C-alpha positions in Angstrom: 4.4 2.4 42.0 7.2 3.8 39.8 6.2 5.4 36.3 8.4 4.1 33.8 6.6 5.9 30.7 7.6 9.0 31.3 6.2 11.7 28.9 9.2 13.3 26.9 8.6 17.0 25.9 10.4 19.1 23.6 11.2 21.7 26.2 12.3 21.6 29.8 9.8 21.7 32.7 8.9 25.3 33.8 9.4 26.2 30.1 6.2 27.5 28.3 5.3 24.9 25.3 5.4 27.7 23.0 8.9 28.4 23.4 11.1 28.0 20.4 14.1 25.6 21.0 17.4 27.0 20.3 18.8 26.1 17.0 22.4 26.7 15.6 22.6 28.5 12.3 23.6 26.2 9.4 27.3 26.5 8.3 28.2 27.9 5.0 29.0 24.9 2.6 32.3 26.5 1.1 35.5 24.4 1.3 38.9 24.4 -0.1 37.5 23.5 -3.4 35.9 27.0 -3.5 38.2 28.7 -1.5 41.6 27.9 -2.8 42.3 28.6 -6.4 44.4 26.7 -8.5 46.9 29.5 -9.2 47.7 29.7 -5.2 51.1 28.9 -4.3 49.9 25.9 -2.1 47.1 24.7 -4.1 48.9 21.7 -4.6 48.6 20.8 -1.1 44.9 21.3 -0.8 44.2 19.7 -3.8 46.0 16.5 -2.4 43.8 16.8 0.8 40.8 16.9 -1.2 41.9 13.7 -3.2 42.2 12.1 0.3 38.5 13.3 1.4 39.8 16.2 3.5 37.9 19.4 2.6 38.7 22.1 4.8 36.5 25.0 5.7 37.4 28.6 5.7 38.7 28.9 9.5 40.6 25.5 9.2 42.4 26.8 6.1 43.2 30.0 8.1 44.6 28.0 10.7 46.7 25.5 8.6 48.3 28.3 6.4 49.6 30.3 9.4 53.2 30.7 9.5 55.5 32.2 11.8 54.4 33.9 15.3 52.0 32.7 18.0 48.4 31.6 16.9 45.4 30.8 19.2 43.2 28.3 17.5 39.6 28.4 19.4 38.4 25.0 18.5 34.5 24.6 19.3 33.2 21.1 20.2 33.2 18.7 17.3 34.9 21.4 14.9 37.8 19.0 13.6 40.7 20.2 15.6 42.7 17.0 15.2 42.5 17.5 11.2 43.8 20.8 11.4 46.8 19.9 13.7 47.6 17.1 11.5 47.1 19.3 8.3 49.1 22.2 9.7 52.0 19.7 10.5 51.8 18.5 7.0 51.9 22.1 5.5 54.6 23.1 7.4 56.6 20.1 6.1 55.2 20.2 2.3 54.6 23.7 1.9 57.0 25.7 4.3 59.7 23.1 4.0 60.1 23.2 7.9 62.3 20.1 8.9 60.0 17.6 10.7 62.3 16.9 13.2 61.9 20.7 14.4 58.0 20.5 14.9 57.0 19.5 18.5 53.3 18.6 19.0 52.1 18.1 22.7 49.0 16.3 23.7 47.3 15.3 26.9 46.9 11.7 26.3 48.9 9.0 24.6 46.0 7.7 22.7 45.8 11.2 21.3 49.5 11.4 20.5 49.2 8.0 18.8 46.1 9.3 16.9 47.7 12.4 15.7 50.9 10.7 14.7 49.0 8.4 12.6 46.9 11.2 10.9 50.1 13.2 10.1 51.5 10.0 8.4 48.4 9.9 6.0 48.9 13.5 5.1 50.1 14.3 1.4 53.6 15.6 1.3 54.7 13.7 4.5 57.1 10.9 4.1 57.3 8.0 6.7 60.5 9.2 7.7 59.0 12.8 8.1 56.2 11.2 10.3 58.5 9.4 12.6 60.8 12.5 12.9 58.0 14.8 14.0 57.8 14.8 18.0 54.1 14.0 18.9 54.0 13.3 22.6 52.4 13.8 25.8 53.9 16.4 28.2 55.2 13.6 30.4 56.5 11.5 27.5 58.2 14.5 26.1 59.8 15.6 29.4 60.9 12.0 30.2 62.7 11.6 27.0 64.5 14.8 27.5 65.7 13.9 31.0 66.7 10.4 29.9 68.7 11.9 27.2 70.5 14.2 30.0 71.6 11.0 31.9 68.6 10.8 34.5 68.5 7.1 35.3 65.6 7.4 37.9 62.8 4.4 37.8 59.4 5.8 37.1 56.6 4.7 39.4 53.9 4.5 36.7 51.3 2.7 38.9 49.7 4.5 41.4 49.5 1.3 43.6 53.2 1.7 44.0 53.0 5.2 45.3 50.1 4.1 47.7 52.0 1.3 49.3 55.0 3.5 50.0 53.0 6.2 51.3 51.1 3.7 53.5 54.4 2.3 54.7 55.3 6.2 55.6 52.0 7.0 57.4 52.3 3.6 59.3 55.9 4.7 60.8 55.1 8.6 61.1 51.1 8.8 61.7 50.1 5.6 63.8 46.7 7.2 64.6 45.9 7.0 60.7 44.9 10.4 60.6 45.4 10.5 56.8 44.4 8.5 53.9 47.4 7.6 51.3 45.3 8.6 48.5 44.5 12.1 49.7 47.8 13.0 50.9 49.2 11.6 47.5 46.5 14.1 45.8 47.8 17.1 47.9 51.4 16.3 46.7 50.4 16.1 43.2 48.4 19.6 43.4 51.5 20.9 44.9 53.9 19.7 42.4 51.8 20.9 39.5 52.2 24.5 40.8 56.0 23.8 40.1 57.0 23.5 43.9 59.0 20.8 45.7 58.2 19.6 49.2 60.6 21.7 50.9 58.4 24.7 49.7 55.3 23.5 51.6 53.8 25.8 54.2 54.3 24.6 57.8 52.7 27.3 59.9 50.0 25.4 61.6 50.4 22.1 63.3 48.3 20.2 60.4 50.7 21.9 57.8 53.9 20.8 59.7 52.4 17.2 60.0 51.6 16.8 56.2 55.1 18.4 55.4 56.9 16.0 57.7 55.0 13.1 56.1 55.6 14.3 52.3 59.3 15.1 53.2 59.7 11.5 54.5 58.0 10.1 51.4 60.2 12.1 48.9 63.2 10.9 51.0 62.4 7.2 50.7 61.9 7.7 46.7 65.4 9.6 46.4 67.3 7.0 48.4 66.0 4.2 45.8 66.1 6.6 42.9 62.5 6.5 42.1 60.3 9.2 40.3 56.6 9.4 40.1 54.9 11.1 37.1 54.5 14.5 38.6 58.2 14.4 39.4 59.0 14.2 35.6 57.5 17.3 35.0 58.8 19.2 38.1 62.5 17.8 37.1 62.4 19.4 33.5 60.9 22.4 34.8 64.3 22.9 37.0 66.5 21.8 34.1 64.9 24.7 32.2 66.8 27.1 34.3 70.1 26.0 32.8 70.6 28.2 29.9 72.5 26.0 27.6 70.1 23.2 28.1 67.2 25.3 27.4 68.9 26.9 24.2 69.5 23.5 22.8 65.7 22.7 23.0 64.6 26.0 21.5 67.1 25.5 18.7 65.9 21.9 18.2 62.0 22.5 18.7 61.3 25.7 16.8 57.6 25.0 15.7 55.3 24.3 18.8 51.9 23.2 18.9 49.9 22.3 22.0 46.6 20.6 22.0 43.9 20.8 24.8 45.7 24.1 25.8 42.8 25.2 28.1 43.8 21.9 30.2 47.5 23.2 31.1 48.4 23.4 34.7 50.8 25.8 36.0 54.0 23.7 35.3 53.0 22.7 32.0 51.8 26.2 31.1 55.2 27.4 32.1 57.2 24.6 29.9 55.5 25.9 26.8 56.4 29.4 27.7 60.2 28.3 28.0 60.1 26.4 24.8 58.4 29.4 22.7 60.4 32.0 24.3 63.0 32.4 21.6 61.1 31.7 18.4 57.4 32.4 19.4 56.2 29.9 16.8 53.6 28.6 19.2 50.2 27.7 18.0 47.8 26.4 20.8 44.5 24.6 20.4 41.8 24.8 23.0 38.3 25.8 24.1 37.7 27.9 27.0 34.1 26.6 27.2 35.6 23.1 27.8 37.7 24.0 30.8 36.3 21.6 33.3 39.3 20.6 35.0 40.2 23.4 37.5 40.3 20.9 40.5 43.6 19.3 38.5 45.0 22.9 38.1 43.8 23.6 34.6 43.8 27.3 34.1 41.3 28.9 31.7 43.3 31.9 31.8 45.7 30.0 29.5 43.3 30.8 26.6 41.6 34.0 27.7 45.0 35.8 28.3 46.7 34.3 25.3 46.6 37.7 23.2 48.1 39.7 26.4 50.9 37.3 26.7 51.5 37.3 22.9 50.1 40.7 21.3 51.0 39.8 17.9 49.1 36.6 17.7 46.6 35.6 15.3 43.2 34.2 16.6 41.4 31.7 14.5 37.9 30.3 15.5 36.9 26.9 14.4 33.2 27.5 14.8 32.0 24.9 12.4 30.5 21.8 14.1 30.5 18.5 12.3 29.0 16.2 15.2 25.8 17.2 16.5 22.3 18.1 15.1 21.7 22.0 14.9 19.2 21.8 17.5 21.6 19.8 19.7 24.4 22.2 19.1 22.0 25.1 19.5 21.0 24.2 23.0 24.8 23.8 23.9 25.7 27.1 22.4 22.5 28.7 24.3 23.7 27.1 27.7 27.3 28.1 27.7 26.8 31.9 26.1 25.5 32.9 29.5 29.2 32.7 30.9 30.9 36.2 31.2 34.5 35.0 31.2 34.7 33.4 27.9 35.8 33.8 24.3 33.0 35.1 22.1 32.1 32.3 19.6 28.9 30.9 18.2 29.2 27.5 16.5 27.5 26.6 13.3 26.2 23.3 12.3 27.3 21.3 9.6 26.6 17.8 11.0 24.1 15.3 10.1 20.4 15.7 10.8 19.2 14.1 14.1 16.7 14.8 16.5 15.8 17.7 18.8 16.7 17.2 22.4 13.9 15.7 24.5 13.6 16.3 28.3 12.2 14.1 30.9 10.9 15.1 34.6 10.9 12.1 36.6 10.1 12.2 40.3 13.2 11.0 41.7 16.7 9.2 40.5 15.1 5.9 41.0 12.1 6.7 38.5 15.0 8.3 36.3 17.0 5.1 36.5 14.1 2.8 35.5 12.9 5.2 32.8 16.2 5.4 31.3 17.2 1.8 31.1 13.8 1.1 29.8 14.1 3.5 27.2 17.6 2.2 26.4 16.2 -1.3 25.9 13.4 -0.2 23.7 15.9 1.6 21.5 18.2 -1.4 21.1 15.2 -4.0 20.9 13.7 -1.7 18.0 17.2 -1.8 16.4 17.3 1.7 16.4 20.8 1.5 18.1 23.3 -0.8 19.5 24.4 -0.7 23.5 27.7 0.9 22.1 26.2 3.8 20.5 24.6 5.1 24.0 26.2 7.0 26.8 24.8 7.9 30.0 26.4 11.0 31.3 26.2 12.1 35.1 27.9 14.7 37.2 29.1 12.9 40.3 29.6 9.3 41.0 26.8 9.3 43.3 24.3 10.8 40.9 24.9 7.5 38.9 24.1 5.0 41.8 20.4 4.2 40.8 21.1 3.9 37.1 24.2 1.8 37.8 21.9 -0.5 39.8 19.2 -0.8 37.1 21.7 -1.9 34.5 23.1 -4.7 36.6 19.6 -5.7 37.4 18.6 -5.7 34.0 21.9 -7.5 33.0 22.4 -4.8 30.2 26.0 -4.8 29.3 28.0 -1.4 30.2 31.3 -0.1 30.8 31.7 2.1 34.1 34.5 4.6 33.8 36.4 5.9 36.9 35.2 3.3 39.3 35.7 -0.4 39.8 32.8 -1.1 42.3 29.2 -0.6 43.1 28.4 2.5 45.3 28.1 0.3 48.5 31.5 -0.9 48.1 33.0 2.3 47.9 35.6 3.3 50.5 33.5 5.9 52.2 30.4 3.9 52.2 31.8 0.6 52.9 32.2 1.0 56.7 28.7 1.9 57.1 27.5 -1.2 55.3 29.9 -3.2 56.9 28.4 -1.9 60.5 24.9 -3.4 58.8 26.3 -6.6 57.7 27.8 -7.2 61.2 24.4 -6.5 62.8 23.0 -9.5 60.8 26.1 -11.6 61.2 28.5 -10.5 63.8 30.8 -13.3 62.4 31.1 -12.1 59.0 35.1 -11.6 59.1 35.4 -9.7 55.8 33.3 -6.9 57.2 35.3 -6.4 60.4 38.0 -4.0 58.5 35.2 -1.6 57.8 34.3 -1.6 61.7 37.7 -1.2 62.7 38.7 2.1 60.6 35.9 4.0 62.7 37.4 2.7 65.9 40.6 4.1 65.1 42.1 0.7 65.3 44.8 0.0 62.7 42.9 -2.3 60.1 45.7 -4.9 59.5 46.9 -5.3 63.0 43.5 -5.2 64.3 42.3 -8.0 62.3 45.2 -9.9 62.7 44.8 -9.6 66.4 41.2 -11.1 66.3 41.9 -13.8 64.2 44.7 -14.9 66.6 42.5 -14.7 69.6 39.8 -16.6 67.6 42.0 -19.6 67.0 41.9 -19.8 70.8 38.2 -18.7 71.5 35.5 -18.2 69.2 33.3 -15.5 70.1 29.7 -14.6 68.7 31.2 -11.1 68.4 34.6 -11.2 67.4 35.0 -7.4 68.0 35.1 -8.2 71.6 38.6 -9.6 71.6 39.7 -5.8 71.2 38.8 -5.1 74.6 41.8 -7.1 75.7 44.1 -5.8 73.3 47.0 -4.3 75.2 47.8 -1.9 72.1 44.4 -0.2 72.9 43.7 2.4 75.5 41.2 1.9 78.1 38.9 4.7 76.3 39.4 3.0 72.9 38.6 -0.6 74.8 35.4 1.1 76.1 34.6 2.4 72.7 34.6 -1.1 71.3 32.0 -2.2 73.9 29.9 0.7 72.9 30.3 -0.1 69.3 29.1 -3.8 69.7 26.1 -2.4 71.8 25.2 -0.2 68.7 25.9 -3.0 66.2 23.5 -5.3 67.9 20.7 -2.7 67.8 21.1 -1.8 64.2 19.1 -4.6 62.8 16.0 -3.5 64.5 16.0 -0.4 62.9 14.6 1.0 59.5 18.1 1.1 57.2 17.9 4.6 56.5 17.4 5.3 60.3 20.5 2.9 61.3 22.6 5.0 58.9 21.6 8.3 60.3 22.1 7.1 63.8 25.7 5.9 62.8 26.4 9.2 61.4 25.3 10.9 64.2 27.0 9.0 66.8 30.3 8.4 65.4 30.9 8.3 61.3 30.5 12.1 60.5 33.2 12.8 63.4 35.2 9.9 62.0 35.1 11.1 58.2 36.0 14.8 59.8 38.9 13.6 62.3 39.9 10.6 60.2 41.3 12.6 57.3 41.5 16.3 57.4 42.4 16.8 54.1 39.3 14.8 52.5 36.8 16.6 54.6 38.2 20.0 54.2 38.8 19.8 50.5 35.7 17.5 49.5 33.4 18.1 52.2 30.3 18.6 49.7 31.4 15.6 47.7 31.4 13.5 50.9 28.0 14.9 52.1 26.4 13.8 48.7 27.4 10.5 48.9 26.2 9.8 52.4 23.0 11.5 51.6 22.7 9.3 48.7 23.1 6.2 50.8 20.1 7.5 53.0 18.3 7.8 49.9 19.0 4.4 48.7 18.4 2.9 52.1 14.9 4.6 52.4 13.3 2.3 50.0 13.8 -0.9 52.2 11.9 -1.7 55.5 14.8 -3.8 57.0 18.3 -3.8 57.2 18.3 -7.5 55.9 16.4 -6.5 52.8 18.7 -3.6 52.2 22.0 -5.5 52.8 20.8 -8.5 50.5 20.1 -5.8 47.6 23.5 -4.3 48.1 25.3 -7.8 48.3 23.4 -8.9 45.4 24.5 -6.1 43.5 28.4 -6.6 44.4 27.8 -10.1 43.2 26.4 -9.1 39.8 28.9 -6.6 39.5 31.7 -9.0 39.9 30.1 -11.5 37.4 30.0 -8.7 35.0 33.6 -7.7 35.5 34.5 -11.6 34.5 32.2 -11.3 31.7 33.0 -7.9 30.1 35.3 -9.0 27.3 32.5 -11.3 26.1 30.4 -8.3 25.1 32.9 -7.5 21.9 32.8 -3.8 22.8 28.9 -3.7 22.7 28.1 -2.0 26.0 26.5 1.1 27.3 29.1 3.8 28.3 28.6 5.0 31.9 30.6 7.8 32.7 31.1 11.2 34.5 30.7 14.2 32.2 34.5 15.0 33.1 35.4 11.6 31.6 33.3 12.3 28.3 35.3 15.2 27.3 36.6 14.6 23.9 34.2 11.9 23.1 31.1 11.6 21.2 28.2 9.3 20.9 25.2 9.0 18.8 22.8 8.7 21.8 23.2 10.7 25.1 21.3 10.5 28.2 22.2 13.5 30.5 20.8 12.5 33.9 20.7 14.8 37.1 20.0 17.7 35.1 18.5 19.5 38.3 19.5 22.2 40.7 22.0 21.0 43.3 23.3 18.0 40.8 24.2 20.1 38.0 25.1 23.0 38.8 26.4 21.0 42.0 25.2 22.3 45.3 28.8 23.3 46.2 28.9 25.8 43.5 25.6 27.4 44.8 27.0 28.6 48.1 27.8 32.0 49.0 30.9 31.0 50.6 32.8 28.7 47.9 34.3 25.2 49.5 38.0 25.2 50.4 39.1 23.3 47.4 37.9 26.2 45.1 39.6 28.7 47.2 42.7 26.9 47.2 42.7 26.5 43.4 42.3 30.4 43.4 44.6 31.7 46.0 44.1 35.5 46.7 40.8 36.0 45.0 37.7 37.1 46.8 34.9 34.6 47.6 32.6 36.2 45.3 34.8 35.6 42.3 35.5 32.3 43.3 31.9 31.3 43.4 31.0 32.9 40.2 34.0 30.8 38.7 32.6 27.7 40.2 29.3 28.5 38.6 30.6 29.0 35.3 32.7 25.7 35.3 29.4 23.9 36.1 27.8 25.7 33.1 30.8 24.7 31.0 30.1 20.9 32.2 26.5 21.2 31.0 27.9 22.3 28.0 30.1 19.4 27.4 27.3 16.9 28.4 25.0 18.3 25.6 27.8 18.8 22.8 28.9 15.0 23.2 25.4 14.0 21.5 25.7 13.5 17.6 22.0 12.3 16.9 19.6 12.1 19.9 19.9 13.8 23.4 17.8 13.2 26.2 17.9 15.3 29.2 16.4 14.2 32.5 15.9 16.6 35.6 14.5 14.6 38.8 12.0 16.5 40.7 13.4 15.5 44.0 16.9 14.7 45.0 17.9 13.2 48.3 14.1 13.9 49.5 14.4 17.5 48.7 12.5 19.4 45.8 15.0 20.0 42.9 14.0 22.5 40.3 15.3 21.7 36.6 18.9 23.0 36.2 19.1 26.8 35.8 21.4 26.0 32.7 18.2 24.6 30.9 16.2 27.7 31.8 18.7 30.1 31.0 18.7 28.5 27.3 15.5 29.5 27.0 15.4 33.0 28.3 14.6 32.1 31.8 16.6 33.9 34.4 17.1 32.2 37.9 19.0 34.1 40.8 21.6 32.2 42.7 19.9 31.3 45.8 16.3 31.1 44.2 14.6 27.7 43.5 12.0 28.9 41.3 12.7 30.1 37.9 11.3 33.7 36.8 10.9 34.8 33.3 13.4 38.0 32.5 12.2 40.6 30.0 13.9 39.7 26.7 16.1 42.7 26.6 17.6 42.0 29.9 17.8 38.2 29.0 19.8 39.3 25.6 22.2 41.4 27.7 22.8 38.8 30.4 23.6 36.7 27.4 26.4 38.7 25.9 29.4 36.9 25.1 32.3 39.2 25.4 35.5 38.1 27.0 35.9 40.3 30.1 
């Protein structure tokens, strides 16, 4: 029986109950009313801001007043960076008399660009014409605007589906054995371009490298013949145009004041573009938080912030350290977590946010119990009118770690918005083939499940299914897969493999579902994943293993394949119905998302699930030898440095999760994960002064002197 009435505690498990929860200091209450005297030259501007209800604190005033030269604004979570960007833009226009058309403000999302533009328009001293003249755009929007003005007529493939379709066609021609999946080879191409490189520069020393290069060159040639660009091409083309001195000089003369938001998220090519634009005037203000660098897999470079004052020795550094979002105890926990990173800028946030509650901790036995508790607790909060569904976010580390809670939300018919995925766990591309084999074991004529069986047989799905359907019209078979044994496009060994697979499918329904999955993995599926797409397996091996182990854990709850398949099908049906009805919720829905997706957002209530060793920090960051994708993102660096960087990024993820909460934070640490013991996350232990070695599963208390030394926040 699952216990859904878990005891909430004020400290994490394994922490003495007498331990004092971390708490952020109260922020000073002084604002521009106190700090900017009436006789100051710019007092009129701040009085107008105050009239509009905008009272800036001391570091915000310092950032707004900064004039010529570079400036790094370290903006802690919830510290009002958007207000500062908008106010500084208005200050440049109203006080320093900078023409609005000379100001360029670069953001990472079109939503952020729109918001900042609107905020600027509401600032004192900014006319509607000024607001329109300020260039507030994303990197891609700005680059495309410049390229269009330069005469580029290429059509932009904005939809990923278009790229996917083209790559699929190229692979069909050059890779008939379907070694690579379109989405993974496109991801590899994007990563390469974001380093500022074209396909002609791709390595081709090994046979695999040569094969990938041949495919990508064919893809690029197809696009070029039809005058097509994808999003990555936009930045790559602008970067190449910067080599034209006349073109660059025109840009530098036009945009003499440059501000960049979320600077820690810039990849190599974006970073280069910023340096080119700022090289002549050096009036560059960048805003970011190295403690929120969590996109290294997308090329984000924490060094952008850590080394800013090396590149610009004359730069001013302003730290926005007053948090207006979270309760002081929630903020204190976040600060106590992230301070254990060595490679960071020294900053300790102070609290000015509204009072909420201290963080609470739960220790469920496993993710199933965790999911039941979270969903029950949410229901109680809503029924007691403490919160609406839209006030609540459930944050998780990986897609697999949200599987159980998503299922409970569906079963309880609680409205939710799922970010980053449009399917239930069992319908995901990695999982679906195994589920389809189980479905075929119950009903071998379930035609919609046949494609899932064709892939692991290395049979082209569309052609194979078309052949089976043609043969079925002539002769119906109990096991339609048997038609493939007479398909002349298959070699004899493939035809034999089809017969063996049918025998296996027949046997699956007699097995326990978890054992059936283990058998399929042992006999063919793990080999298929590895050989079927080397890029996926090499770069994301740990994530793949995570998902497959999650499937085994989910199946272990059922006695028969029939029960398990019926459960998965019911969830798929409910999810489809929920998608059709989501517009009827009027936005009142629980937010279910990865921590990566939550960055930049805030919620009154946050449930951080999976706060256990192996989940967060993820097991890939706990290995002595770092995974290939981490090494690829840090070429030339020693394994130990890459491993340490990986663990520090996991710690930043924990910090981001905690600092999304405004009023209430619930942290859940399952004691078992995939059938193995899982201690509460070391990041929670460290926040309470309990140190854990990288390989240890049991925390040990360090003397306070050592703990303080380990927690030093100096930038290395």
